[in-house]
DRENTOR-438932 format. One record per residue: x, y, z of N, C-alpha, C in turn. Coordinates in steps of 0.05 Angstrom, whole numbers. Each point is the difference from the previous one (the first is absolute). Layout:
% DRENTOR-438932
(site (X, Y, Z), (X, Y, Z), (X, Y, Z));
...
***
This chain:
% DRENTOR-438932
(site (1621, 1558, 2385), (-13, 26, 1), (-11, 6, 29));
(site (0, 25, 7), (-11, 7, 26), (-29, 5, -1));
(site (-12, 8, 23), (-29, -3, 3), (-17, 22, -11));
(site (9, 24, -2), (-18, 22, -8), (-10, -2, -28));
(site (17, -12, -18), (-7, -3, -28), (-5, 27, -13));
(site (15, 20, 8), (-4, 27, -12), (27, 15, 1));
(site (4, 17, -20), (24, 17, -2), (-10, 29, 3));
(site (14, 16, 16), (-8, 27, 5), (14, 20, -19));
(site (-15, 20, -9), (11, 22, -16), (-13, 26, 10));
(site (17, 18, 10), (-10, 26, 9), (10, 21, -20));
(site (-19, 16, -10), (7, 22, -18), (-5, 26, 14));
(site (22, 15, 4), (-2, 26, 13), (-1, 21, -23));
(site (-25, 7, -8), (-4, 19, -21), (-29, 9, 0));
(site (-6, 23, -11), (-27, 9, 0), (-19, -20, -14));
(site (-22, -8, 12), (-17, -20, -12), (-10, 8, -28));
(site (-3, 26, -5), (-10, 9, -27), (20, -8, -22));
(site (27, 0, 7), (19, -8, -20), (-1, -30, -5));
(site (-6, -16, 20), (-2, -29, -4), (-21, -7, -21));
(site (-22, 15, 0), (-21, -6, -19), (6, 11, -27));
(site (16, 21, -2), (5, 13, -26), (25, -11, -13));
(site (19, -9, 15), (26, -9, -11), (0, -30, -3));
(site (4, -10, -25), (-4, -29, -4), (23, -18, 11));
(site (23, 12, 6), (24, -17, 7), (-6, -20, 22));
(site (-10, 10, 23), (-3, -19, 23), (-22, -20, -4));
(site (-21, 8, -15), (-21, -19, -5), (11, -24, -16));
(site (16, 6, -20), (12, -22, -16), (21, -15, 15));
(site (15, 13, 17), (20, -13, 17), (-13, -19, 19));
(site (-21, 9, 13), (-14, -18, 19), (-13, -23, -14));
(site (-11, 4, -24), (-12, -21, -15), (21, -22, -6));
(site (25, 8, -7), (21, -19, -5), (7, -17, 25));
(site (1, 13, 23), (6, -14, 25), (-23, -20, 6));
(site (-25, 11, -1), (-23, -16, 7), (-3, -25, -18));
(site (5, 4, -26), (-3, -22, -19), (18, -24, 8));
(site (25, 7, 6), (19, -22, 7), (-5, -12, 27));
(site (-7, 17, 20), (-5, -10, 27), (-25, -18, 1));
(site (-20, 7, -16), (-26, -14, 0), (5, -30, -8));
(site (20, -5, -16), (6, -28, -7), (8, -16, 24));
(site (7, 13, 21), (9, -14, 24), (-18, 6, 24));
(site (-24, 9, -6), (-20, 5, 21), (6, 25, 17));
(site (18, 17, -9), (7, 24, 14), (-15, 24, -12));
(site (-2, 21, 16), (-13, 25, -10), (16, 24, 9));
(site (-8, 23, -11), (13, 26, 8), (-18, 15, 18));
(site (10, 8, 23), (-14, 18, 18), (11, 28, -4));
(site (-17, 17, -13), (8, 27, -7), (-11, 21, 20));
(site (18, 18, 7), (-8, 22, 18), (11, 26, -11));
(site (-17, 20, -4), (9, 26, -10), (-1, 20, 22));
(site (23, 14, 4), (3, 20, 21), (12, 25, -13));
(site (2, 22, 15), (10, 25, -10), (29, 6, 9));
(site (10, -13, 21), (26, 6, 10), (15, -26, 6));
(site (27, 3, 2), (16, -23, 8), (-4, -8, 29));
(site (-7, 19, 17), (-6, -7, 28), (-24, -18, 1));
(site (-21, 6, -16), (-23, -17, -1), (6, -27, -12));
(site (19, 0, -19), (9, -26, -11), (13, -17, 21));
(site (18, 12, 15), (13, -16, 21), (-19, -9, 21));
(site (-20, 16, 7), (-21, -9, 19), (-15, -24, -11));
(site (-5, -1, -26), (-13, -24, -12), (18, -24, 3));
(site (26, 3, -5), (18, -23, 4), (-1, -11, 28));
(site (-1, 18, 19), (0, -8, 28), (-26, -16, 6));
(site (-22, 10, -10), (-26, -15, 4), (2, -27, -13));
(site (10, -1, -24), (1, -26, -14), (18, -20, 14));
(site (22, 10, 10), (19, -18, 15), (-13, -10, 26));
(site (-14, 18, 14), (-12, -7, 26), (-23, -20, -5));
(site (-15, 3, -21), (-23, -17, -6), (6, -24, -18));
(site (25, -1, -9), (9, -21, -19), (-19, 0, -24));
(site (-5, 23, -10), (-19, 3, -22), (12, -8, -27));
(site (26, 2, -3), (14, -6, -25), (24, -17, 5));
(site (8, -14, -21), (24, -17, 1), (25, 15, -9));
(site (-4, 20, -16), (23, 16, -10), (-12, 26, -11));
(site (18, 19, -5), (-8, 26, -12), (17, 7, -24));
(site (-12, 17, -16), (15, 12, -23), (5, 29, 7));
(site (25, 8, -1), (8, 28, 6), (4, 14, -27));
(site (-15, 22, -4), (3, 15, -25), (8, 29, 6));
(site (10, 12, -21), (6, 29, 1), (19, 7, 22));
(site (24, -13, 0), (20, 7, 20), (8, 29, -2));
(site (5, 13, 23), (7, 28, 0), (28, 3, 13));
(site (11, 24, -2), (25, 7, 13), (-5, -1, 30));
(site (20, -11, 15), (-3, -3, 29), (-26, -14, 8));
(site (-5, -21, -13), (-25, -15, 4), (1, -16, 26));
(site (-19, 6, 18), (0, -15, 26), (-16, -25, -1));
(site (-15, -5, -22), (-18, -24, -1), (15, -27, 1));
(site (22, -3, -15), (13, -26, 1), (9, -9, 28));
(site (10, 19, 16), (9, -7, 27), (-24, -9, 17));
(site (-23, 13, -4), (-24, -7, 15), (-9, -28, -7));
(site (1, -6, -26), (-9, -27, -9), (18, -21, 10));
(site (27, 5, 1), (18, -19, 11), (-5, -5, 30));
(site (-5, 22, 15), (-5, -2, 28), (-26, -15, 6));
(site (-20, 3, -18), (-25, -14, 4), (1, -30, -10));
(site (22, -6, -14), (3, -28, -10), (-19, -6, -23));
(site (-8, 21, -15), (-17, -5, -23), (17, -5, -25));
(site (-1, -23, -11), (15, -6, -25), (-8, 20, -21));
(site (21, 10, -14), (-5, 23, -19), (13, -5, -27));
(site (-14, 7, -21), (12, 1, -27), (-2, 30, -8));
(site (22, 11, -9), (1, 27, -9), (-5, 1, -30));
(site (-19, 17, -8), (-5, 4, -29), (17, 25, -8));
(site (23, -5, -12), (17, 22, -7), (29, -5, 10));
(site (14, 22, 6), (27, -2, 9), (2, -14, 26));
(site (20, -18, 3), (2, -17, 25), (6, 17, 24));
(site (-6, -12, 24), (7, 13, 25), (8, -21, 19));
(site (25, 1, 10), (9, -20, 19), (0, -27, -12));
(site (-9, -20, 17), (-1, -28, -9), (-27, -8, -12));
(site (-19, 18, 0), (-26, -7, -11), (1, -6, -29));
(site (-12, -22, -10), (-1, -5, -28), (-14, 22, -15));
(site (7, 4, -25), (-12, 21, -15), (-4, -8, -29));
(site (-18, 14, -14), (-3, -3, -28), (6, 28, -12));
(site (21, 2, -15), (11, 26, -8), (-11, 7, -28));
(site (-2, 26, -4), (-6, 11, -27), (24, 17, -9));
(site (4, 1, -26), (22, 15, -11), (-8, 28, -7));
(site (-4, 17, 20), (-8, 27, -6), (21, 16, -15));
(site (25, -4, 7), (21, 15, -14), (2, -8, -29));
(site (-2, -25, -6), (1, -9, -28), (-23, 11, -17));
(site (-24, 2, 12), (-23, 10, -14), (3, 30, -6));
(site (11, 15, 19), (5, 29, -4), (20, 4, -22));
(site (21, -16, 0), (20, 3, -21), (-12, -6, -28));
(site (-18, -19, -2), (-13, -5, -25), (-18, 23, -9));
(site (-14, 12, 19), (-17, 23, -7), (16, 23, -10));
(site (23, 5, 14), (17, 23, -8), (13, -6, -27));
(site (8, -25, -5), (12, -8, -25), (-20, 4, -23));
(site (-25, -7, 5), (-21, 3, -21), (-3, 30, -7));
(site (-2, 17, 20), (-4, 28, -5), (25, 13, -12));
(site (24, -9, 8), (24, 10, -12), (2, -7, -30));
(site (-8, -25, -7), (0, -7, -28), (-19, 17, -17));
(site (-20, 11, 13), (-19, 18, -13), (10, 29, 0));
(site (23, 5, 11), (12, 26, -1), (-7, 18, 24));
(site (-13, -11, 21), (-7, 17, 23), (24, 4, 18));
(site (3, 25, 8), (21, 8, 19), (-11, 14, 25));
(site (-23, 11, -3), (-13, 13, 24), (-21, -20, 10));
(site (9, -17, 18), (-18, -21, 10), (-5, 5, 30));
(site (-26, -2, 7), (-8, 3, 28), (-13, -25, 10));
(site (-2, -3, 26), (-14, -23, 12), (-17, 10, 23));
(site (-25, -10, 0), (-18, 4, 23), (1, -25, 16));
(site (13, 1, 23), (5, -24, 16), (-22, -5, 20));
(site (1, -24, 13), (-16, -5, 23), (14, 13, 24));
(site (-10, -5, 25), (12, 11, 24), (30, -6, 2));
(site (16, 20, 7), (28, -3, 0), (11, -18, 23));
(site (-16, -4, 20), (10, -17, 22), (-2, -30, -6));
(site (-12, -7, -23), (-2, -28, -8), (27, -9, -12));
(site (9, -24, 8), (26, -10, -10), (0, -2, -30));
(site (-22, -11, -12), (0, -4, -29), (-1, 27, -15));
(site (-12, 21, 12), (1, 27, -12), (29, 10, -2));
(site (15, -4, 22), (28, 9, 0), (17, -15, -20));
(site (-6, -26, -2), (15, -16, -20), (-5, 10, -28));
(site (-25, 6, -6), (-8, 11, -27), (13, 27, -4));
(site (0, 17, 20), (12, 26, -3), (30, -2, -5));
(site (13, -17, 15), (29, -4, -4), (6, -10, -28));
(site (-16, -19, -10), (5, -11, -27), (-5, 22, -21));
(site (-21, 16, 4), (-6, 22, -19), (24, 20, -1));
(site (8, 9, 23), (22, 19, 1), (25, -11, -12));
(site (6, -25, 7), (25, -13, -10), (-1, -3, -30));
(site (-23, -9, -11), (-3, -4, -29), (3, 26, -15));
(site (-12, 21, 10), (0, 25, -15), (26, 15, 3));
(site (13, -2, 23), (26, 13, 3), (20, -13, -19));
(site (-3, -26, -5), (18, -13, -19), (-2, 13, -27));
(site (-24, 11, -6), (-5, 14, -26), (5, 30, 2));
(site (10, 9, 24), (5, 28, 4), (-25, 17, 4));
(site (-21, -12, 11), (-26, 13, 4), (-8, -2, 29));
(site (-10, 21, 11), (-10, 0, 28), (-31, -2, 0));
(site (-11, -22, 10), (-29, -3, 0), (-14, 18, 21));
(site (-25, 3, -3), (-17, 14, 19), (-18, -21, 13));
(site (0, -1, 27), (-17, -19, 14), (-18, 15, 19));
(site (-26, -4, -1), (-18, 12, 19), (-16, -23, 14));
(site (-6, 4, 25), (-12, -21, 16), (-30, 2, 1));
(site (-13, -22, -9), (-29, -2, 2), (-8, -21, 21));
(site (-26, -6, 1), (-9, -19, 20), (-17, -22, -12));
(site (2, -4, -26), (-13, -21, -15), (-29, 8, -8));
(site (-10, 22, 10), (-28, 7, -6), (-2, 15, -26));
(site (-23, 0, -12), (-4, 15, -25), (3, 30, 5));
(site (-8, 9, 23), (2, 29, 6), (30, 9, 0));
(site (17, -16, 12), (28, 8, 1), (13, -2, -28));
(site (-8, -21, -15), (11, -2, -27), (-8, 24, -17));
(site (-25, 8, 1), (-9, 22, -16), (13, 26, 9));
(site (1, 5, 26), (12, 25, 10), (29, 3, -7));
(site (15, -22, 4), (29, 1, -5), (6, 2, -29));
(site (-16, -13, -17), (4, 3, -29), (-4, 29, -9));
(site (-21, 12, 10), (-5, 28, -7), (23, 18, 9));
(site (11, -6, 23), (23, 15, 10), (24, -4, -18));
(site (5, -24, -9), (23, -6, -17), (-3, 14, -27));
(site (-24, -1, -11), (-5, 11, -27), (-1, 31, 0));
(site (-2, 12, 24), (0, 29, 1), (28, 11, 6));
(site (20, -17, 1), (28, 9, 4), (10, 14, -26));
(site (20, 18, 3), (11, 13, -24), (12, -21, -20));
(site (10, -22, 11), (11, -22, -17), (-14, -26, 5));
(site (-26, -2, -8), (-15, -24, 7), (12, -25, -12));
(site (-4, -22, 14), (10, -26, -11), (-14, -7, -26));
(site (15, -15, -16), (-12, -12, -25), (-11, -28, 6));
(site (7, -11, 23), (-10, -27, 7), (-2, -2, 31));
(site (-20, -14, 9), (-4, -4, 29), (-6, -30, 5));
(site (14, -10, 21), (-5, -28, 9), (-15, 2, 26));
(site (-21, -17, 3), (-16, 0, 24), (3, -26, 15));
(site (-1, 1, 27), (5, -24, 16), (-25, -18, 3));
(site (-23, 9, -11), (-22, -19, -1), (-19, 9, -23));
(site (-20, -17, -5), (-17, 5, -23), (-21, 21, 6));
(site (-9, 2, 25), (-21, 20, 7), (10, 28, -4));
(site (25, 6, 9), (11, 27, -4), (4, 6, -30));
(site (8, -21, -15), (5, 4, -28), (-25, 6, -16));
(site (-21, -15, 5), (-25, 4, -14), (-11, 28, 6));
(site (0, 8, 25), (-10, 27, 7), (17, 21, -14));
(site (26, -4, -2), (18, 20, -11), (-3, 2, -30));
(site (-8, -22, -13), (-5, 1, -29), (-23, 20, -5));
(site (-20, 0, 16), (-22, 19, -3), (9, 28, 6));
(site (17, 3, 20), (10, 27, 7), (16, 12, -23));
(site (17, -17, -12), (17, 10, -22), (-18, 9, -23));
(site (-21, -15, -6), (-19, 8, -21), (-13, 27, 7));
(site (-8, 3, 25), (-14, 25, 8), (19, 24, -3));
(site (26, -5, 3), (20, 22, -2), (8, 4, -29));
(site (-12, -13, -18), (6, 4, -29), (22, -17, -11));
(site (9, -20, 14), (21, -17, -10), (-12, -23, -16));
(site (12, -5, -23), (-7, -24, -16), (18, -23, 8));
(site (-12, -21, 11), (16, -24, 8), (-4, -21, -22));
(site (22, -9, -12), (28, 2, 8), (16, 21, -16));
(site (-12, 16, -17), (15, 18, -17), (16, 20, 17));
(site (-13, 12, 20), (13, 20, 17), (12, -11, 26));
(site (-10, -23, 8), (7, -11, 26), (-3, -30, 0));
(site (20, -15, 9), (-1, -29, 3), (-5, -7, 29));
(site (-17, -20, 5), (-7, -9, 27), (4, -30, 2));
(site (11, -9, 23), (3, -28, 6), (-12, -5, 28));
(site (-18, -20, 2), (-12, -8, 25), (15, -24, 11));
(site (0, -3, 27), (11, -24, 13), (-24, -17, 8));
(site (2, -26, -7), (-20, -20, 4), (-21, 2, -22));
(site (-3, -21, -15), (-20, -1, -21), (-27, -7, 12));
(site (-21, 11, -10), (-27, -6, 10), (-20, 7, -22));
(site (-25, -8, 4), (-20, 6, -20), (-3, 30, -4));
(site (3, 16, 21), (-3, 29, -4), (21, 11, -18));
(site (25, -12, 0), (20, 9, -19), (-7, -8, -29));
(site (-11, -23, -3), (-6, -10, -27), (-25, 15, -11));
(site (-18, 9, 17), (-24, 13, -9), (3, 30, -2));
(site (22, 11, 9), (5, 29, -2), (1, 8, -29));
(site (-3, 26, -6), (2, 10, -27), (20, 23, -2));
(site (23, -6, -12), (9, -25, -12), (8, -20, 22));
(site (1, -26, -7), (9, -20, 20), (28, 6, 10));
(site (4, -3, 26), (25, 7, 13), (22, -21, -4));
(site (24, 10, -8), (24, -16, 1), (5, -6, 30));
(site (8, -25, 6), (3, -8, 28), (25, -17, 5));
(site (9, 1, 25), (19, -21, 10), (-18, -21, 13));
(site (-3, -22, -13), (-20, -20, 8), (13, -22, 17));
(site (-7, 0, 25), (8, -21, 18), (-23, -21, 2));
(site (7, -25, -1), (-20, -21, 3), (-8, -2, 30));
(site (-18, 17, 9), (-7, 2, 28), (-13, -26, 11));
(site (-16, -13, -17), (-12, -25, 8), (21, -21, 6));
(site (20, -2, -17), (23, -18, 4), (15, 8, 25));
(site (4, 25, 5), (13, 9, 24), (-14, -11, 25));
(site (-27, 2, 0), (-15, -11, 23), (3, -30, 2));
(site (0, -14, -23), (4, -29, 1), (27, -8, 11));
(site (21, 15, -7), (27, -6, 10), (1, 5, 30));
(site (-13, 21, 9), (-1, 5, 29), (-14, -23, 14));
(site (-22, -10, -12), (-14, -23, 12), (17, -25, 1));
(site (16, -5, -21), (18, -23, 1), (19, 2, 23));
(site (11, 23, 5), (19, 4, 22), (-15, -4, 27));
(site (-24, 10, 2), (-16, -4, 24), (-5, -29, 6));
(site (-7, -15, -20), (-6, -28, 3), (24, -16, 10));
(site (24, 7, -11), (24, -13, 9), (6, 8, 29));
(site (-3, 25, 6), (5, 10, 27), (-18, -14, 21));
(site (-26, -1, -7), (-19, -12, 20), (4, -30, 2));
(site (11, -12, -20), (5, -30, 1), (27, -6, 14));
(site (14, 20, 8), (26, -4, 13), (22, -8, -19));
(site (-4, 5, -26), (21, -7, -20), (18, 24, -5));
(site (24, -5, -12), (17, 23, -8), (-16, 16, -22));
(site (1, 26, 3), (-14, 17, -19), (18, 8, -23));
(site (-8, -6, -24), (17, 6, -23), (1, 30, -5));
(site (23, 9, -11), (2, 28, -8), (-16, 4, -26));
(site (-18, 20, 1), (-17, 5, -24), (1, 29, -8));
(site (-1, 4, -27), (0, 27, -11), (-22, 1, -21));
(site (-15, 21, 1), (-21, 4, -20), (14, 11, -25));
(site (-7, -10, -24), (13, 11, -25), (-2, 30, -1));
(site (21, 12, -11), (0, 30, -3), (-23, 10, -16));
(site (-12, 22, 8), (-22, 12, -15), (9, 6, -28));
(site (-16, -7, -20), (7, 3, -28), (-14, 24, -11));
(site (13, 14, -18), (-12, 24, -13), (-20, -10, -21));
(site (-24, 11, 3), (-21, -5, -20), (-5, 27, -15));
(site (9, 1, -24), (-2, 25, -15), (-27, 3, -13));
(site (-15, 21, 9), (-26, 6, -11), (0, 28, -12));
(site (-21, 16, 7), (-4, 25, -14), (9, 25, 13));
(site (15, -2, 23), (7, 25, 14), (30, 5, 0));
(site (16, -14, -16), (28, 6, -3), (6, 2, -30));
(site (16, 20, -7), (8, 5, -28), (25, 16, -1));
(site (14, 1, -23), (24, 17, -2), (-6, 29, 8));
(site (19, 12, 14), (-4, 27, 9), (-3, 18, -25));
(site (-20, 18, 2), (-6, 18, -22), (22, 20, -5));
(site (7, 5, -25), (21, 19, -7), (-5, 28, 11));
(site (-26, 7, 2), (-6, 27, 9), (2, 4, 30));
(site (4, -21, 15), (2, 3, 29), (27, -9, 11));
(site (19, -7, -17), (26, -9, 9), (15, 24, 12));
***
């Protein structure tokens, strides 16, 4: 092991989302739990832009503050991997691989297909999705899988771009439901947007799930405590963090890093999905 005894993680996102959205808190807990067994810890830094993220990597490399970093939320034309290579900072990618850096992959496409299959079995044909930012690689993979799955059934999905916040989820849901041909089901790319949108649908007079089915991405206590409880695509986020930590430990020890995949998110059927109502088909 090298000397810093810390792994760096920079999150380029609004700090208010970090406190409201459970995903990264659970992800970090999984990394920290496994690293702590080896005397390592996570050095977390929250910034608002990728330029600020890169500046943090440069400081860490200059000061030898960390032994390795975790790269999250890869984007299209992402300049961060090249900077990390130039700085000589060992890197594990959480998500789709990039270059020779080891990665821990998630099956976003498989999870989308399962969500679409569930809604199709319930008779839904007008399916919409409120996505995360479109420049994220995993957002594009989910969009591709959604379009591909629904075109196979002769249906064109509607995709609108959100930013993971409750405000965007509520606003975009209202926009979708005010269309001349509103969807009978909506899939959300995170739990925060889905919970906010459940309230919006109720305010607009929709009975969930009689009039509208909703699926959230990532299970959390807020999904389970919603009324009705939200059907979700449940990824074991804590395990995801632990798998990333395993790869980090191998990387820092100079060992070959095993290829790792987090199990595909599983559909948890609760109270927000039901067969499409005969009166709205």
